[in-house]
KEZA-920598 format. One record per residue: residue number from 0; x, y, z of N, C-alpha, C, O, CB in turn. Coordinates in steps of 0.1 Angstrom, whole numbers. Atoms other than C-alpha are relative to their C-alpha. Glycine has a CB too. Layout:
# KEZA-920598
+-----+-------+-------+-------+-------+-------+-------+-------+-------+-------+-------+-------+-------+-------+-------+-------+
:  nr :   n_X :   n_Y :   n_Z :  ca_X :  ca_Y :  ca_Z :   c_X :   c_Y :   c_Z :   o_X :   o_Y :   o_Z :  cb_X :  cb_Y :  cb_Z :
+-----+-------+-------+-------+-------+-------+-------+-------+-------+-------+-------+-------+-------+-------+-------+-------+
: NUM :     X :     Y :     Z :     X :     Y :     Z :     X :     Y :     Z :     X :     Y :     Z :     X :     Y :     Z :
...
+-----+-------+-------+-------+-------+-------+-------+-------+-------+-------+-------+-------+-------+-------+-------+-------+
***
This chain:
# KEZA-920598
+-----+-------+-------+-------+-------+-------+-------+-------+-------+-------+-------+-------+-------+-------+-------+-------+
:  nr :   n_X :   n_Y :   n_Z :  ca_X :  ca_Y :  ca_Z :   c_X :   c_Y :   c_Z :   o_X :   o_Y :   o_Z :  cb_X :  cb_Y :  cb_Z :
+-----+-------+-------+-------+-------+-------+-------+-------+-------+-------+-------+-------+-------+-------+-------+-------+
:   0 :    -3 :   -18 :    13 :   233 :  -627 :    34 :    -4 :    -9 :    -9 :    -8 :    -2 :   -18 :    21 :    11 :    -5 :
:   1 :     4 :     1 :    13 :   223 :  -649 :     9 :   -17 :     0 :    -1 :   -21 :    -5 :   -11 :     6 :   -13 :    -6 :
:   2 :    12 :     5 :    -3 :   184 :  -649 :    22 :    -3 :    16 :    -7 :    -9 :    19 :   -17 :    -6 :    -6 :    18 :
:   3 :     0 :   -12 :     2 :   188 :  -612 :    21 :    -5 :     4 :   -13 :   -15 :    10 :   -15 :    11 :     5 :     3 :
:   4 :   -11 :    -4 :    15 :   203 :  -607 :   -17 :   -18 :    -5 :   -10 :   -24 :     2 :   -19 :    23 :   -17 :    -4 :
:   5 :    11 :     7 :     6 :   171 :  -630 :   -27 :   -13 :     7 :    -2 :   -20 :     8 :   -11 :    -2 :   -10 :     7 :
:   6 :    12 :    -6 :    -2 :   145 :  -610 :    -9 :     2 :    15 :    -5 :    -7 :    23 :    -1 :    -4 :    -1 :    15 :
:   7 :     2 :   -12 :     4 :   156 :  -578 :   -26 :     0 :     0 :   -10 :     2 :    12 :   -13 :     6 :     9 :     4 :
:   8 :    -2 :     4 :    15 :   158 :  -590 :   -61 :   -17 :     1 :    -2 :   -23 :    10 :    -9 :     9 :   -18 :    -5 :
:   9 :    11 :    -5 :     5 :   122 :  -598 :   -59 :    -6 :    11 :     8 :   -17 :     6 :     6 :    -8 :   -10 :    -2 :
:  10 :     5 :    -8 :    -1 :   108 :  -571 :   -44 :     2 :    13 :    -9 :    -5 :    23 :   -10 :     1 :     0 :    11 :
:  11 :    -6 :    -9 :    15 :   128 :  -553 :   -73 :    -6 :     4 :   -12 :    -5 :    14 :   -19 :     9 :    -6 :    -6 :
:  12 :     8 :     3 :    12 :   104 :  -570 :   -98 :   -14 :     7 :     3 :   -19 :     9 :    14 :    -1 :   -17 :    -3 :
:  13 :    13 :    -9 :    -2 :    71 :  -552 :  -106 :   -12 :   -12 :     0 :   -14 :   -20 :    -8 :    -2 :    13 :   -12 :
:  14 :    15 :    12 :    -1 :    40 :  -574 :   -98 :   -10 :     2 :    -4 :   -16 :    12 :    -4 :    -6 :    -4 :    10 :
:  15 :    10 :    -5 :     9 :    17 :  -578 :  -116 :   -18 :     4 :     1 :   -28 :     5 :    -6 :     1 :   -10 :    -8 :
:  16 :    13 :    -5 :     0 :   -10 :  -568 :   -96 :    -1 :    19 :     0 :   -11 :    25 :     3 :    -6 :    -6 :    14 :
:  17 :    -6 :   -15 :    -3 :     4 :  -532 :   -96 :     0 :     1 :   -19 :     3 :   -10 :   -24 :    20 :     1 :    10 :
:  18 :     1 :    -2 :    10 :     0 :  -519 :  -134 :    14 :    13 :    -5 :    20 :    20 :     3 :   -14 :     3 :    -2 :
:  19 :   -15 :    -8 :     2 :    31 :  -499 :  -150 :   -15 :    18 :    -3 :   -27 :    18 :    -5 :    16 :    -9 :   -23 :
:  20 :     2 :   -13 :    -4 :    24 :  -459 :  -148 :    -3 :     6 :   -13 :     6 :    14 :   -14 :    10 :     5 :     7 :
:  21 :     3 :    -4 :    11 :    10 :  -447 :  -182 :    -9 :    15 :    -3 :   -21 :    17 :    -5 :    -6 :   -11 :    -5 :
:  22 :     9 :   -11 :     2 :     1 :  -412 :  -188 :    -9 :     5 :    -6 :    -3 :    13 :   -13 :     3 :     5 :    -1 :
:  23 :     9 :    -3 :     6 :   -30 :  -403 :  -202 :     1 :    17 :    -9 :     6 :    28 :    -6 :   -11 :    -1 :    10 :
:  24 :     0 :   -13 :    12 :   -35 :  -380 :  -235 :   -13 :     4 :     3 :   -24 :    -2 :     3 :     3 :    -4 :   -17 :
:  25 :    12 :   -10 :     3 :   -56 :  -353 :  -233 :     0 :    12 :    -6 :    10 :    18 :   -12 :    -6 :     3 :    12 :
:  26 :     4 :    -7 :    16 :   -75 :  -328 :  -253 :    10 :     9 :     0 :    13 :     9 :    12 :   -15 :     9 :    -3 :
:  27 :     0 :   -13 :    -5 :   -56 :  -296 :  -255 :    -5 :    10 :     3 :   -13 :    14 :    -6 :     3 :     2 :    -3 :
:  28 :     6 :   -10 :    -2 :   -67 :  -265 :  -239 :     1 :    13 :    -8 :    11 :    19 :    -3 :     2 :     1 :    10 :
:  29 :     2 :    -8 :     7 :   -71 :  -238 :  -260 :    -9 :    18 :     6 :   -20 :    24 :     6 :    -5 :    -9 :    -9 :
:  30 :     6 :   -12 :    -8 :   -67 :  -205 :  -239 :    -7 :    15 :    -8 :    -5 :    18 :   -20 :    13 :     4 :     9 :
:  31 :     9 :   -12 :    13 :   -87 :  -174 :  -256 :    -5 :    11 :     9 :   -14 :     8 :    16 :   -17 :    -6 :   -10 :
:  32 :     7 :   -12 :    -4 :   -93 :  -137 :  -242 :   -11 :     7 :    -4 :   -13 :     5 :   -16 :     8 :     9 :     0 :
:  33 :    16 :    -3 :     0 :  -126 :  -122 :  -241 :     2 :    11 :   -18 :    -3 :    11 :   -29 :    -7 :    13 :    22 :
:  34 :    -2 :   -12 :     8 :  -110 :   -91 :  -258 :    13 :    -2 :    -2 :    20 :    -9 :     5 :    -3 :    13 :     6 :
:  35 :   -13 :     2 :     4 :   -77 :   -86 :  -277 :     6 :    16 :    14 :    -1 :    26 :    17 :     2 :     2 :   -23 :
:  36 :    -1 :    -9 :   -11 :   -58 :   -64 :  -246 :     5 :     7 :    -6 :     2 :    19 :    -3 :     6 :    -2 :    12 :
:  37 :   -12 :   -15 :     8 :   -32 :   -42 :  -271 :    -9 :     3 :    -9 :    -5 :    13 :   -14 :    19 :    -3 :    -9 :
:  38 :    10 :   -15 :     2 :   -65 :   -28 :  -289 :    -9 :     1 :     8 :   -14 :    12 :     5 :    -8 :     2 :   -12 :
:  39 :     6 :    -8 :   -11 :   -86 :   -23 :  -261 :     6 :     8 :     8 :    -1 :    16 :    14 :    -6 :    -6 :     8 :
:  40 :    -8 :    -9 :    -9 :   -55 :    -4 :  -242 :    -3 :    10 :   -10 :   -13 :    18 :    -9 :    17 :    -2 :     3 :
:  41 :     0 :    -9 :    10 :   -47 :    13 :  -276 :   -12 :    11 :    -1 :   -13 :    23 :     0 :     2 :    -7 :   -13 :
:  42 :    11 :   -14 :     6 :   -84 :    25 :  -286 :    -3 :     5 :     6 :    -8 :    16 :     2 :   -11 :     0 :    -5 :
:  43 :     3 :   -11 :   -13 :   -89 :    34 :  -249 :     4 :    15 :     3 :    -2 :    25 :     5 :     5 :    -5 :    11 :
:  44 :   -14 :   -12 :    -2 :   -59 :    57 :  -245 :    -5 :    10 :   -13 :    -8 :    22 :   -12 :    20 :    -9 :    -3 :
:  45 :     2 :    -7 :    18 :   -65 :    68 :  -284 :   -16 :    11 :     1 :   -18 :    22 :    -4 :    -5 :   -18 :   -17 :
:  46 :    18 :   -10 :    -2 :  -107 :    81 :  -272 :     3 :     6 :     7 :     0 :    18 :     5 :   -15 :    -6 :     5 :
:  47 :    -1 :   -14 :    -6 :   -95 :    95 :  -245 :    10 :    10 :    -5 :     4 :    17 :   -12 :     3 :    -2 :    12 :
:  48 :   -12 :    -5 :    10 :   -63 :   112 :  -258 :   -11 :    13 :    -7 :   -11 :    24 :    -1 :     6 :   -15 :   -14 :
:  49 :     7 :    -6 :     4 :   -91 :   127 :  -283 :    -8 :    11 :     4 :   -10 :    23 :     1 :    -4 :    -6 :    -3 :
:  50 :     9 :    -8 :    -2 :  -116 :   135 :  -264 :     7 :    15 :    17 :     3 :    24 :    25 :   -16 :   -14 :     4 :
:  51 :    -5 :   -12 :    -8 :   -93 :   155 :  -242 :     7 :     9 :    -5 :    10 :    20 :     0 :     8 :    -2 :    10 :
:  52 :    -4 :   -19 :    12 :   -80 :   178 :  -268 :    -6 :     8 :    -4 :    -3 :    20 :    -4 :     3 :     2 :   -11 :
:  53 :     8 :    -6 :    10 :  -109 :   183 :  -287 :   -15 :     4 :     9 :   -22 :    14 :     5 :     0 :   -11 :   -13 :
:  54 :     9 :    -4 :    -9 :  -138 :   183 :  -261 :     2 :     6 :    12 :    -6 :    15 :    15 :    -7 :    -9 :     2 :
:  55 :    -1 :    -9 :   -13 :  -124 :   195 :  -226 :    13 :     6 :     3 :    17 :     8 :    15 :    -3 :    -7 :    10 :
:  56 :   -10 :    -5 :     1 :   -93 :   212 :  -238 :     0 :    18 :     8 :     8 :    24 :    15 :     2 :    -2 :   -16 :
:  57 :     2 :   -17 :     2 :  -111 :   248 :  -237 :    -5 :    -1 :    12 :     2 :     8 :    18 :   -11 :     8 :   -12 :
:  58 :     6 :     5 :   -18 :  -129 :   237 :  -198 :    10 :    -1 :     6 :     9 :     1 :    18 :   -10 :   -16 :     3 :
:  59 :    -5 :     2 :   -12 :  -104 :   230 :  -183 :    12 :    12 :    -4 :    17 :    17 :     6 :     4 :   -18 :     4 :
:  60 :    -4 :   -13 :    -1 :   -84 :   259 :  -200 :    -3 :    11 :     8 :     6 :    16 :    15 :    -2 :     4 :    -9 :
:  61 :     5 :    -7 :    -7 :  -109 :   282 :  -187 :     0 :    -3 :    15 :     4 :     7 :    21 :   -11 :     1 :    -5 :
:  62 :    -1 :     4 :   -10 :  -111 :   266 :  -154 :    15 :     2 :    11 :    18 :     3 :    23 :    -5 :   -10 :    -4 :
:  63 :   -16 :     0 :    -9 :   -72 :   266 :  -147 :    -1 :    17 :    -2 :     6 :    22 :     7 :    18 :   -10 :    -8 :
:  64 :    -2 :   -15 :     2 :   -76 :   308 :  -159 :    -2 :     8 :    13 :     3 :    17 :    19 :   -10 :     6 :   -11 :
:  65 :     8 :    -9 :   -11 :  -101 :   314 :  -133 :     9 :     2 :    15 :    11 :    11 :    23 :   -16 :    -8 :     3 :
:  66 :    -5 :     5 :   -13 :   -83 :   298 :  -105 :    17 :     8 :    -5 :    26 :     2 :     1 :    -1 :   -21 :     5 :
:  67 :   -14 :    -5 :     1 :   -49 :   319 :  -117 :    -9 :    14 :     5 :    -2 :    22 :    12 :    11 :    -2 :   -16 :
:  68 :     7 :   -19 :     4 :   -73 :   353 :  -117 :    -3 :    -1 :    21 :    -2 :     7 :    29 :   -25 :     3 :   -17 :
:  69 :     5 :    -3 :   -18 :   -83 :   344 :   -78 :    11 :    -5 :     8 :    10 :    -1 :    19 :   -14 :   -10 :     7 :
:  70 :    -9 :    -2 :    -9 :   -52 :   333 :   -64 :    10 :     2 :     3 :    15 :    10 :    -6 :     0 :    -3 :     4 :
:  71 :    -5 :   -14 :    -7 :   -27 :   346 :   -45 :    17 :     5 :   -11 :    25 :     0 :   -18 :     5 :    -4 :    23 :
:  72 :   -11 :    -5 :    13 :    -3 :   368 :   -66 :    14 :     3 :     9 :    17 :     2 :    21 :    -5 :    18 :   -10 :
:  73 :   -18 :     3 :    -5 :    35 :   370 :   -62 :     2 :    12 :    -6 :    -6 :    15 :   -15 :    11 :   -15 :    -7 :
:  74 :    -5 :    -6 :    13 :    57 :   400 :   -75 :     9 :    -6 :    -6 :    10 :    -4 :   -18 :     4 :    12 :     1 :
:  75 :   -18 :     7 :     4 :    90 :   379 :   -80 :    11 :     2 :     6 :    21 :    -4 :     4 :     6 :     3 :   -11 :
:  76 :   -13 :     0 :    -5 :   112 :   393 :   -60 :    11 :    -7 :     4 :    23 :    -6 :     2 :    -1 :     4 :     7 :
:  77 :    -4 :     7 :   -13 :   120 :   372 :   -37 :    11 :   -15 :   -10 :     9 :   -21 :   -21 :   -18 :    -7 :    12 :
:  78 :     0 :    12 :     6 :   143 :   343 :   -45 :    -7 :   -12 :    -6 :    -9 :   -18 :   -17 :     4 :    -3 :     5 :
:  79 :     9 :    16 :     4 :   124 :   314 :   -39 :   -14 :     0 :   -11 :   -18 :    -8 :   -20 :    -6 :    -7 :    16 :
:  80 :     4 :     0 :    13 :   101 :   327 :   -59 :     5 :     2 :   -17 :    -3 :    -2 :   -26 :    -6 :     8 :     3 :
:  81 :     0 :     3 :    12 :   115 :   330 :   -90 :     6 :   -15 :    -1 :     4 :   -22 :   -11 :     7 :    10 :    -6 :
:  82 :     0 :    15 :     1 :   126 :   295 :   -82 :   -12 :   -10 :    -7 :   -13 :   -18 :   -16 :     1 :    -5 :    15 :
:  83 :    19 :     6 :     0 :    89 :   283 :   -82 :    -6 :     4 :   -16 :   -18 :     2 :   -19 :   -13 :    13 :    16 :
:  84 :     8 :    -4 :    15 :    83 :   297 :  -121 :    -2 :   -17 :    -5 :     2 :   -27 :     0 :    12 :    13 :   -15 :
:  85 :    -1 :    14 :     6 :    74 :   268 :  -143 :     7 :    -5 :   -10 :     6 :     1 :   -21 :    -9 :    -4 :    -3 :
:  86 :    -6 :     2 :    15 :    95 :   252 :  -167 :    -4 :    -1 :   -14 :   -16 :    -5 :   -17 :     5 :   -10 :    -1 :
:  87 :     2 :    -8 :    16 :    96 :   263 :  -204 :    -2 :   -12 :    -5 :    -8 :   -11 :   -15 :    13 :    10 :    -8 :
:  88 :     3 :     9 :    15 :    93 :   230 :  -219 :   -10 :    -6 :     3 :   -15 :   -13 :    -6 :    11 :   -11 :    -7 :
:  89 :    19 :     6 :    -5 :    59 :   217 :  -199 :    -7 :     8 :   -12 :   -13 :     4 :   -22 :    -8 :     8 :    20 :
:  90 :    14 :    -5 :     9 :    39 :   244 :  -216 :     3 :     4 :   -12 :    -7 :     7 :   -18 :    -8 :    13 :     6 :
:  91 :     1 :    -4 :    13 :    54 :   254 :  -250 :     3 :   -14 :    -9 :    14 :   -19 :    -8 :     9 :    12 :    -3 :
:  92 :     4 :     9 :    11 :    43 :   227 :  -278 :    -4 :     5 :   -13 :    -5 :    16 :   -18 :   -10 :    -7 :     5 :
:  93 :     5 :    -5 :    18 :    33 :   225 :  -316 :   -11 :     3 :     7 :   -11 :    15 :     9 :     0 :   -12 :   -16 :
:  94 :    13 :     2 :    -2 :    -2 :   221 :  -303 :    -6 :    15 :    -5 :     2 :    24 :    -2 :    -3 :    -5 :    15 :
:  95 :     1 :   -12 :     5 :   -23 :   252 :  -319 :    -9 :     6 :    14 :   -11 :    17 :    19 :    -7 :     0 :   -18 :
:  96 :     5 :    -8 :   -18 :   -42 :   252 :  -285 :     8 :    -5 :    13 :     2 :    -2 :    24 :   -18 :    -5 :     4 :
:  97 :   -12 :     1 :    -7 :   -13 :   242 :  -264 :    -4 :   -19 :     8 :     1 :   -20 :    19 :     2 :    18 :    15 :
:  98 :     0 :    13 :    -3 :   -21 :   203 :  -256 :    12 :    -2 :     6 :    21 :    -6 :    -2 :    -1 :    -8 :   -11 :
:  99 :   -14 :    -4 :    -3 :    10 :   205 :  -235 :     3 :   -20 :     7 :    -8 :   -25 :    10 :     0 :    18 :    16 :
: 100 :    -6 :    13 :    -4 :    29 :   165 :  -223 :    -8 :    -4 :    12 :   -14 :   -16 :    13 :    16 :     2 :     5 :
: 101 :    10 :     4 :    -6 :     9 :   170 :  -190 :    -8 :    -1 :    -1 :   -13 :    -9 :     7 :    -2 :     1 :     6 :
: 102 :    12 :     6 :     4 :   -22 :   169 :  -207 :     3 :   -16 :    -6 :    -1 :   -27 :    -1 :    -7 :    10 :   -10 :
: 103 :    -2 :    21 :     4 :    -8 :   134 :  -227 :    -1 :    -5 :    14 :   -10 :   -11 :    19 :    21 :    -8 :    -8 :
: 104 :    -8 :    11 :   -12 :     7 :   121 :  -197 :   -21 :    -2 :     9 :   -26 :   -13 :     9 :    20 :    13 :    16 :
: 105 :     8 :    -2 :    -7 :   -29 :   131 :  -177 :   -13 :   -11 :    -8 :   -16 :   -22 :    -4 :    -2 :    16 :     1 :
: 106 :     8 :     7 :     8 :   -55 :   119 :  -205 :     2 :   -15 :     0 :    -4 :   -24 :     4 :     2 :     6 :   -13 :
: 107 :    -9 :    19 :     1 :   -33 :    86 :  -212 :     0 :    -8 :    14 :     4 :   -19 :    13 :    20 :     2 :    -5 :
: 108 :    -2 :    12 :    -7 :   -36 :    71 :  -178 :    -9 :     3 :     0 :   -11 :    -9 :     1 :     8 :    -5 :     9 :
: 109 :    14 :     1 :     4 :   -74 :    81 :  -181 :    -2 :   -13 :    -5 :    -6 :   -24 :     0 :    -4 :    10 :    -9 :
: 110 :    -1 :    14 :     9 :   -72 :    59 :  -205 :     0 :   -10 :     0 :   -11 :   -17 :    -1 :     6 :    -2 :    -6 :
: 111 :    -2 :    10 :    -7 :   -57 :    31 :  -195 :    -6 :    -7 :     8 :    -7 :   -20 :     7 :     6 :     0 :     3 :
: 112 :     3 :     1 :   -10 :   -72 :    33 :  -162 :   -13 :    -8 :    -6 :   -16 :   -19 :    -1 :     0 :    12 :    10 :
: 113 :    14 :     1 :     6 :  -109 :    30 :  -186 :     3 :   -17 :    -6 :    -3 :   -27 :    -1 :    -4 :    14 :   -15 :
: 114 :    -5 :    11 :    -7 :   -88 :     0 :  -198 :     2 :   -13 :     4 :     0 :   -24 :    -1 :     0 :     2 :     6 :
: 115 :    -8 :     8 :   -16 :   -76 :   -18 :  -169 :   -20 :    -3 :     5 :   -22 :   -11 :    14 :    14 :    18 :    18 :
: 116 :    14 :    -2 :    -9 :  -120 :   -14 :  -161 :    -6 :   -11 :    -9 :   -12 :   -20 :    -3 :   -10 :    16 :     0 :
: 117 :     2 :     0 :     7 :  -127 :   -28 :  -194 :     6 :   -18 :     0 :     0 :   -29 :     1 :     4 :    11 :    -6 :
: 118 :    -6 :    17 :     0 :  -108 :   -61 :  -195 :    -3 :    -6 :    15 :    -3 :   -18 :    16 :    19 :    -2 :    -3 :
: 119 :     2 :     1 :   -15 :  -114 :   -62 :  -155 :   -15 :    -9 :    -2 :   -18 :   -20 :     1 :     0 :    18 :    10 :
: 120 :    13 :     6 :     0 :  -149 :   -68 :  -164 :    -1 :   -14 :    -9 :    -3 :   -26 :    -6 :    -9 :    11 :    -7 :
: 121 :     1 :     8 :    13 :  -148 :   -82 :  -198 :     6 :   -21 :     5 :     4 :   -31 :    -2 :    15 :    11 :   -14 :
: 122 :    -5 :    14 :     0 :  -126 :  -115 :  -177 :   -16 :    -1 :     5 :   -26 :    -3 :    -2 :    16 :    -7 :    10 :
: 123 :    18 :     9 :    -8 :  -160 :  -123 :  -152 :   -12 :    -1 :   -11 :   -23 :    -6 :   -10 :   -11 :    13 :    15 :
: 124 :    15 :     4 :     8 :  -182 :  -124 :  -178 :     8 :   -11 :   -10 :    -1 :   -18 :   -16 :   -10 :    17 :   -11 :
: 125 :    -7 :    13 :     9 :  -160 :  -151 :  -199 :     2 :    -9 :     7 :     7 :   -19 :     3 :    12 :     1 :    -8 :
+-----+-------+-------+-------+-------+-------+-------+-------+-------+-------+-------+-------+-------+-------+-------+-------+
***
């Protein structure tokens, strides 16, 4: 029994052939994005909203009016036809041209999609 205790004490001591593990100091790595994400998303969303409001709103309204002129007509006499009327708060806005909440959602989503594309392409090149 005395020999077993002596053997475990010897094995527990560090040997001279095995150096102690010391962590190496590495230079800190600075991660930088090629483009600032918030700036890109904000700029493309503002640009898309501006293009939608000032450039394409007249064309969009013209196409909607043309589709309404061609589309089916109803007298609004049945119960289900009265339920299918548009909600009034969606079409009423303070904008003189009538740029509504649906237009804001649509053009804002397009701006976010463009921003995602710009950021994805810039991540490949950096």
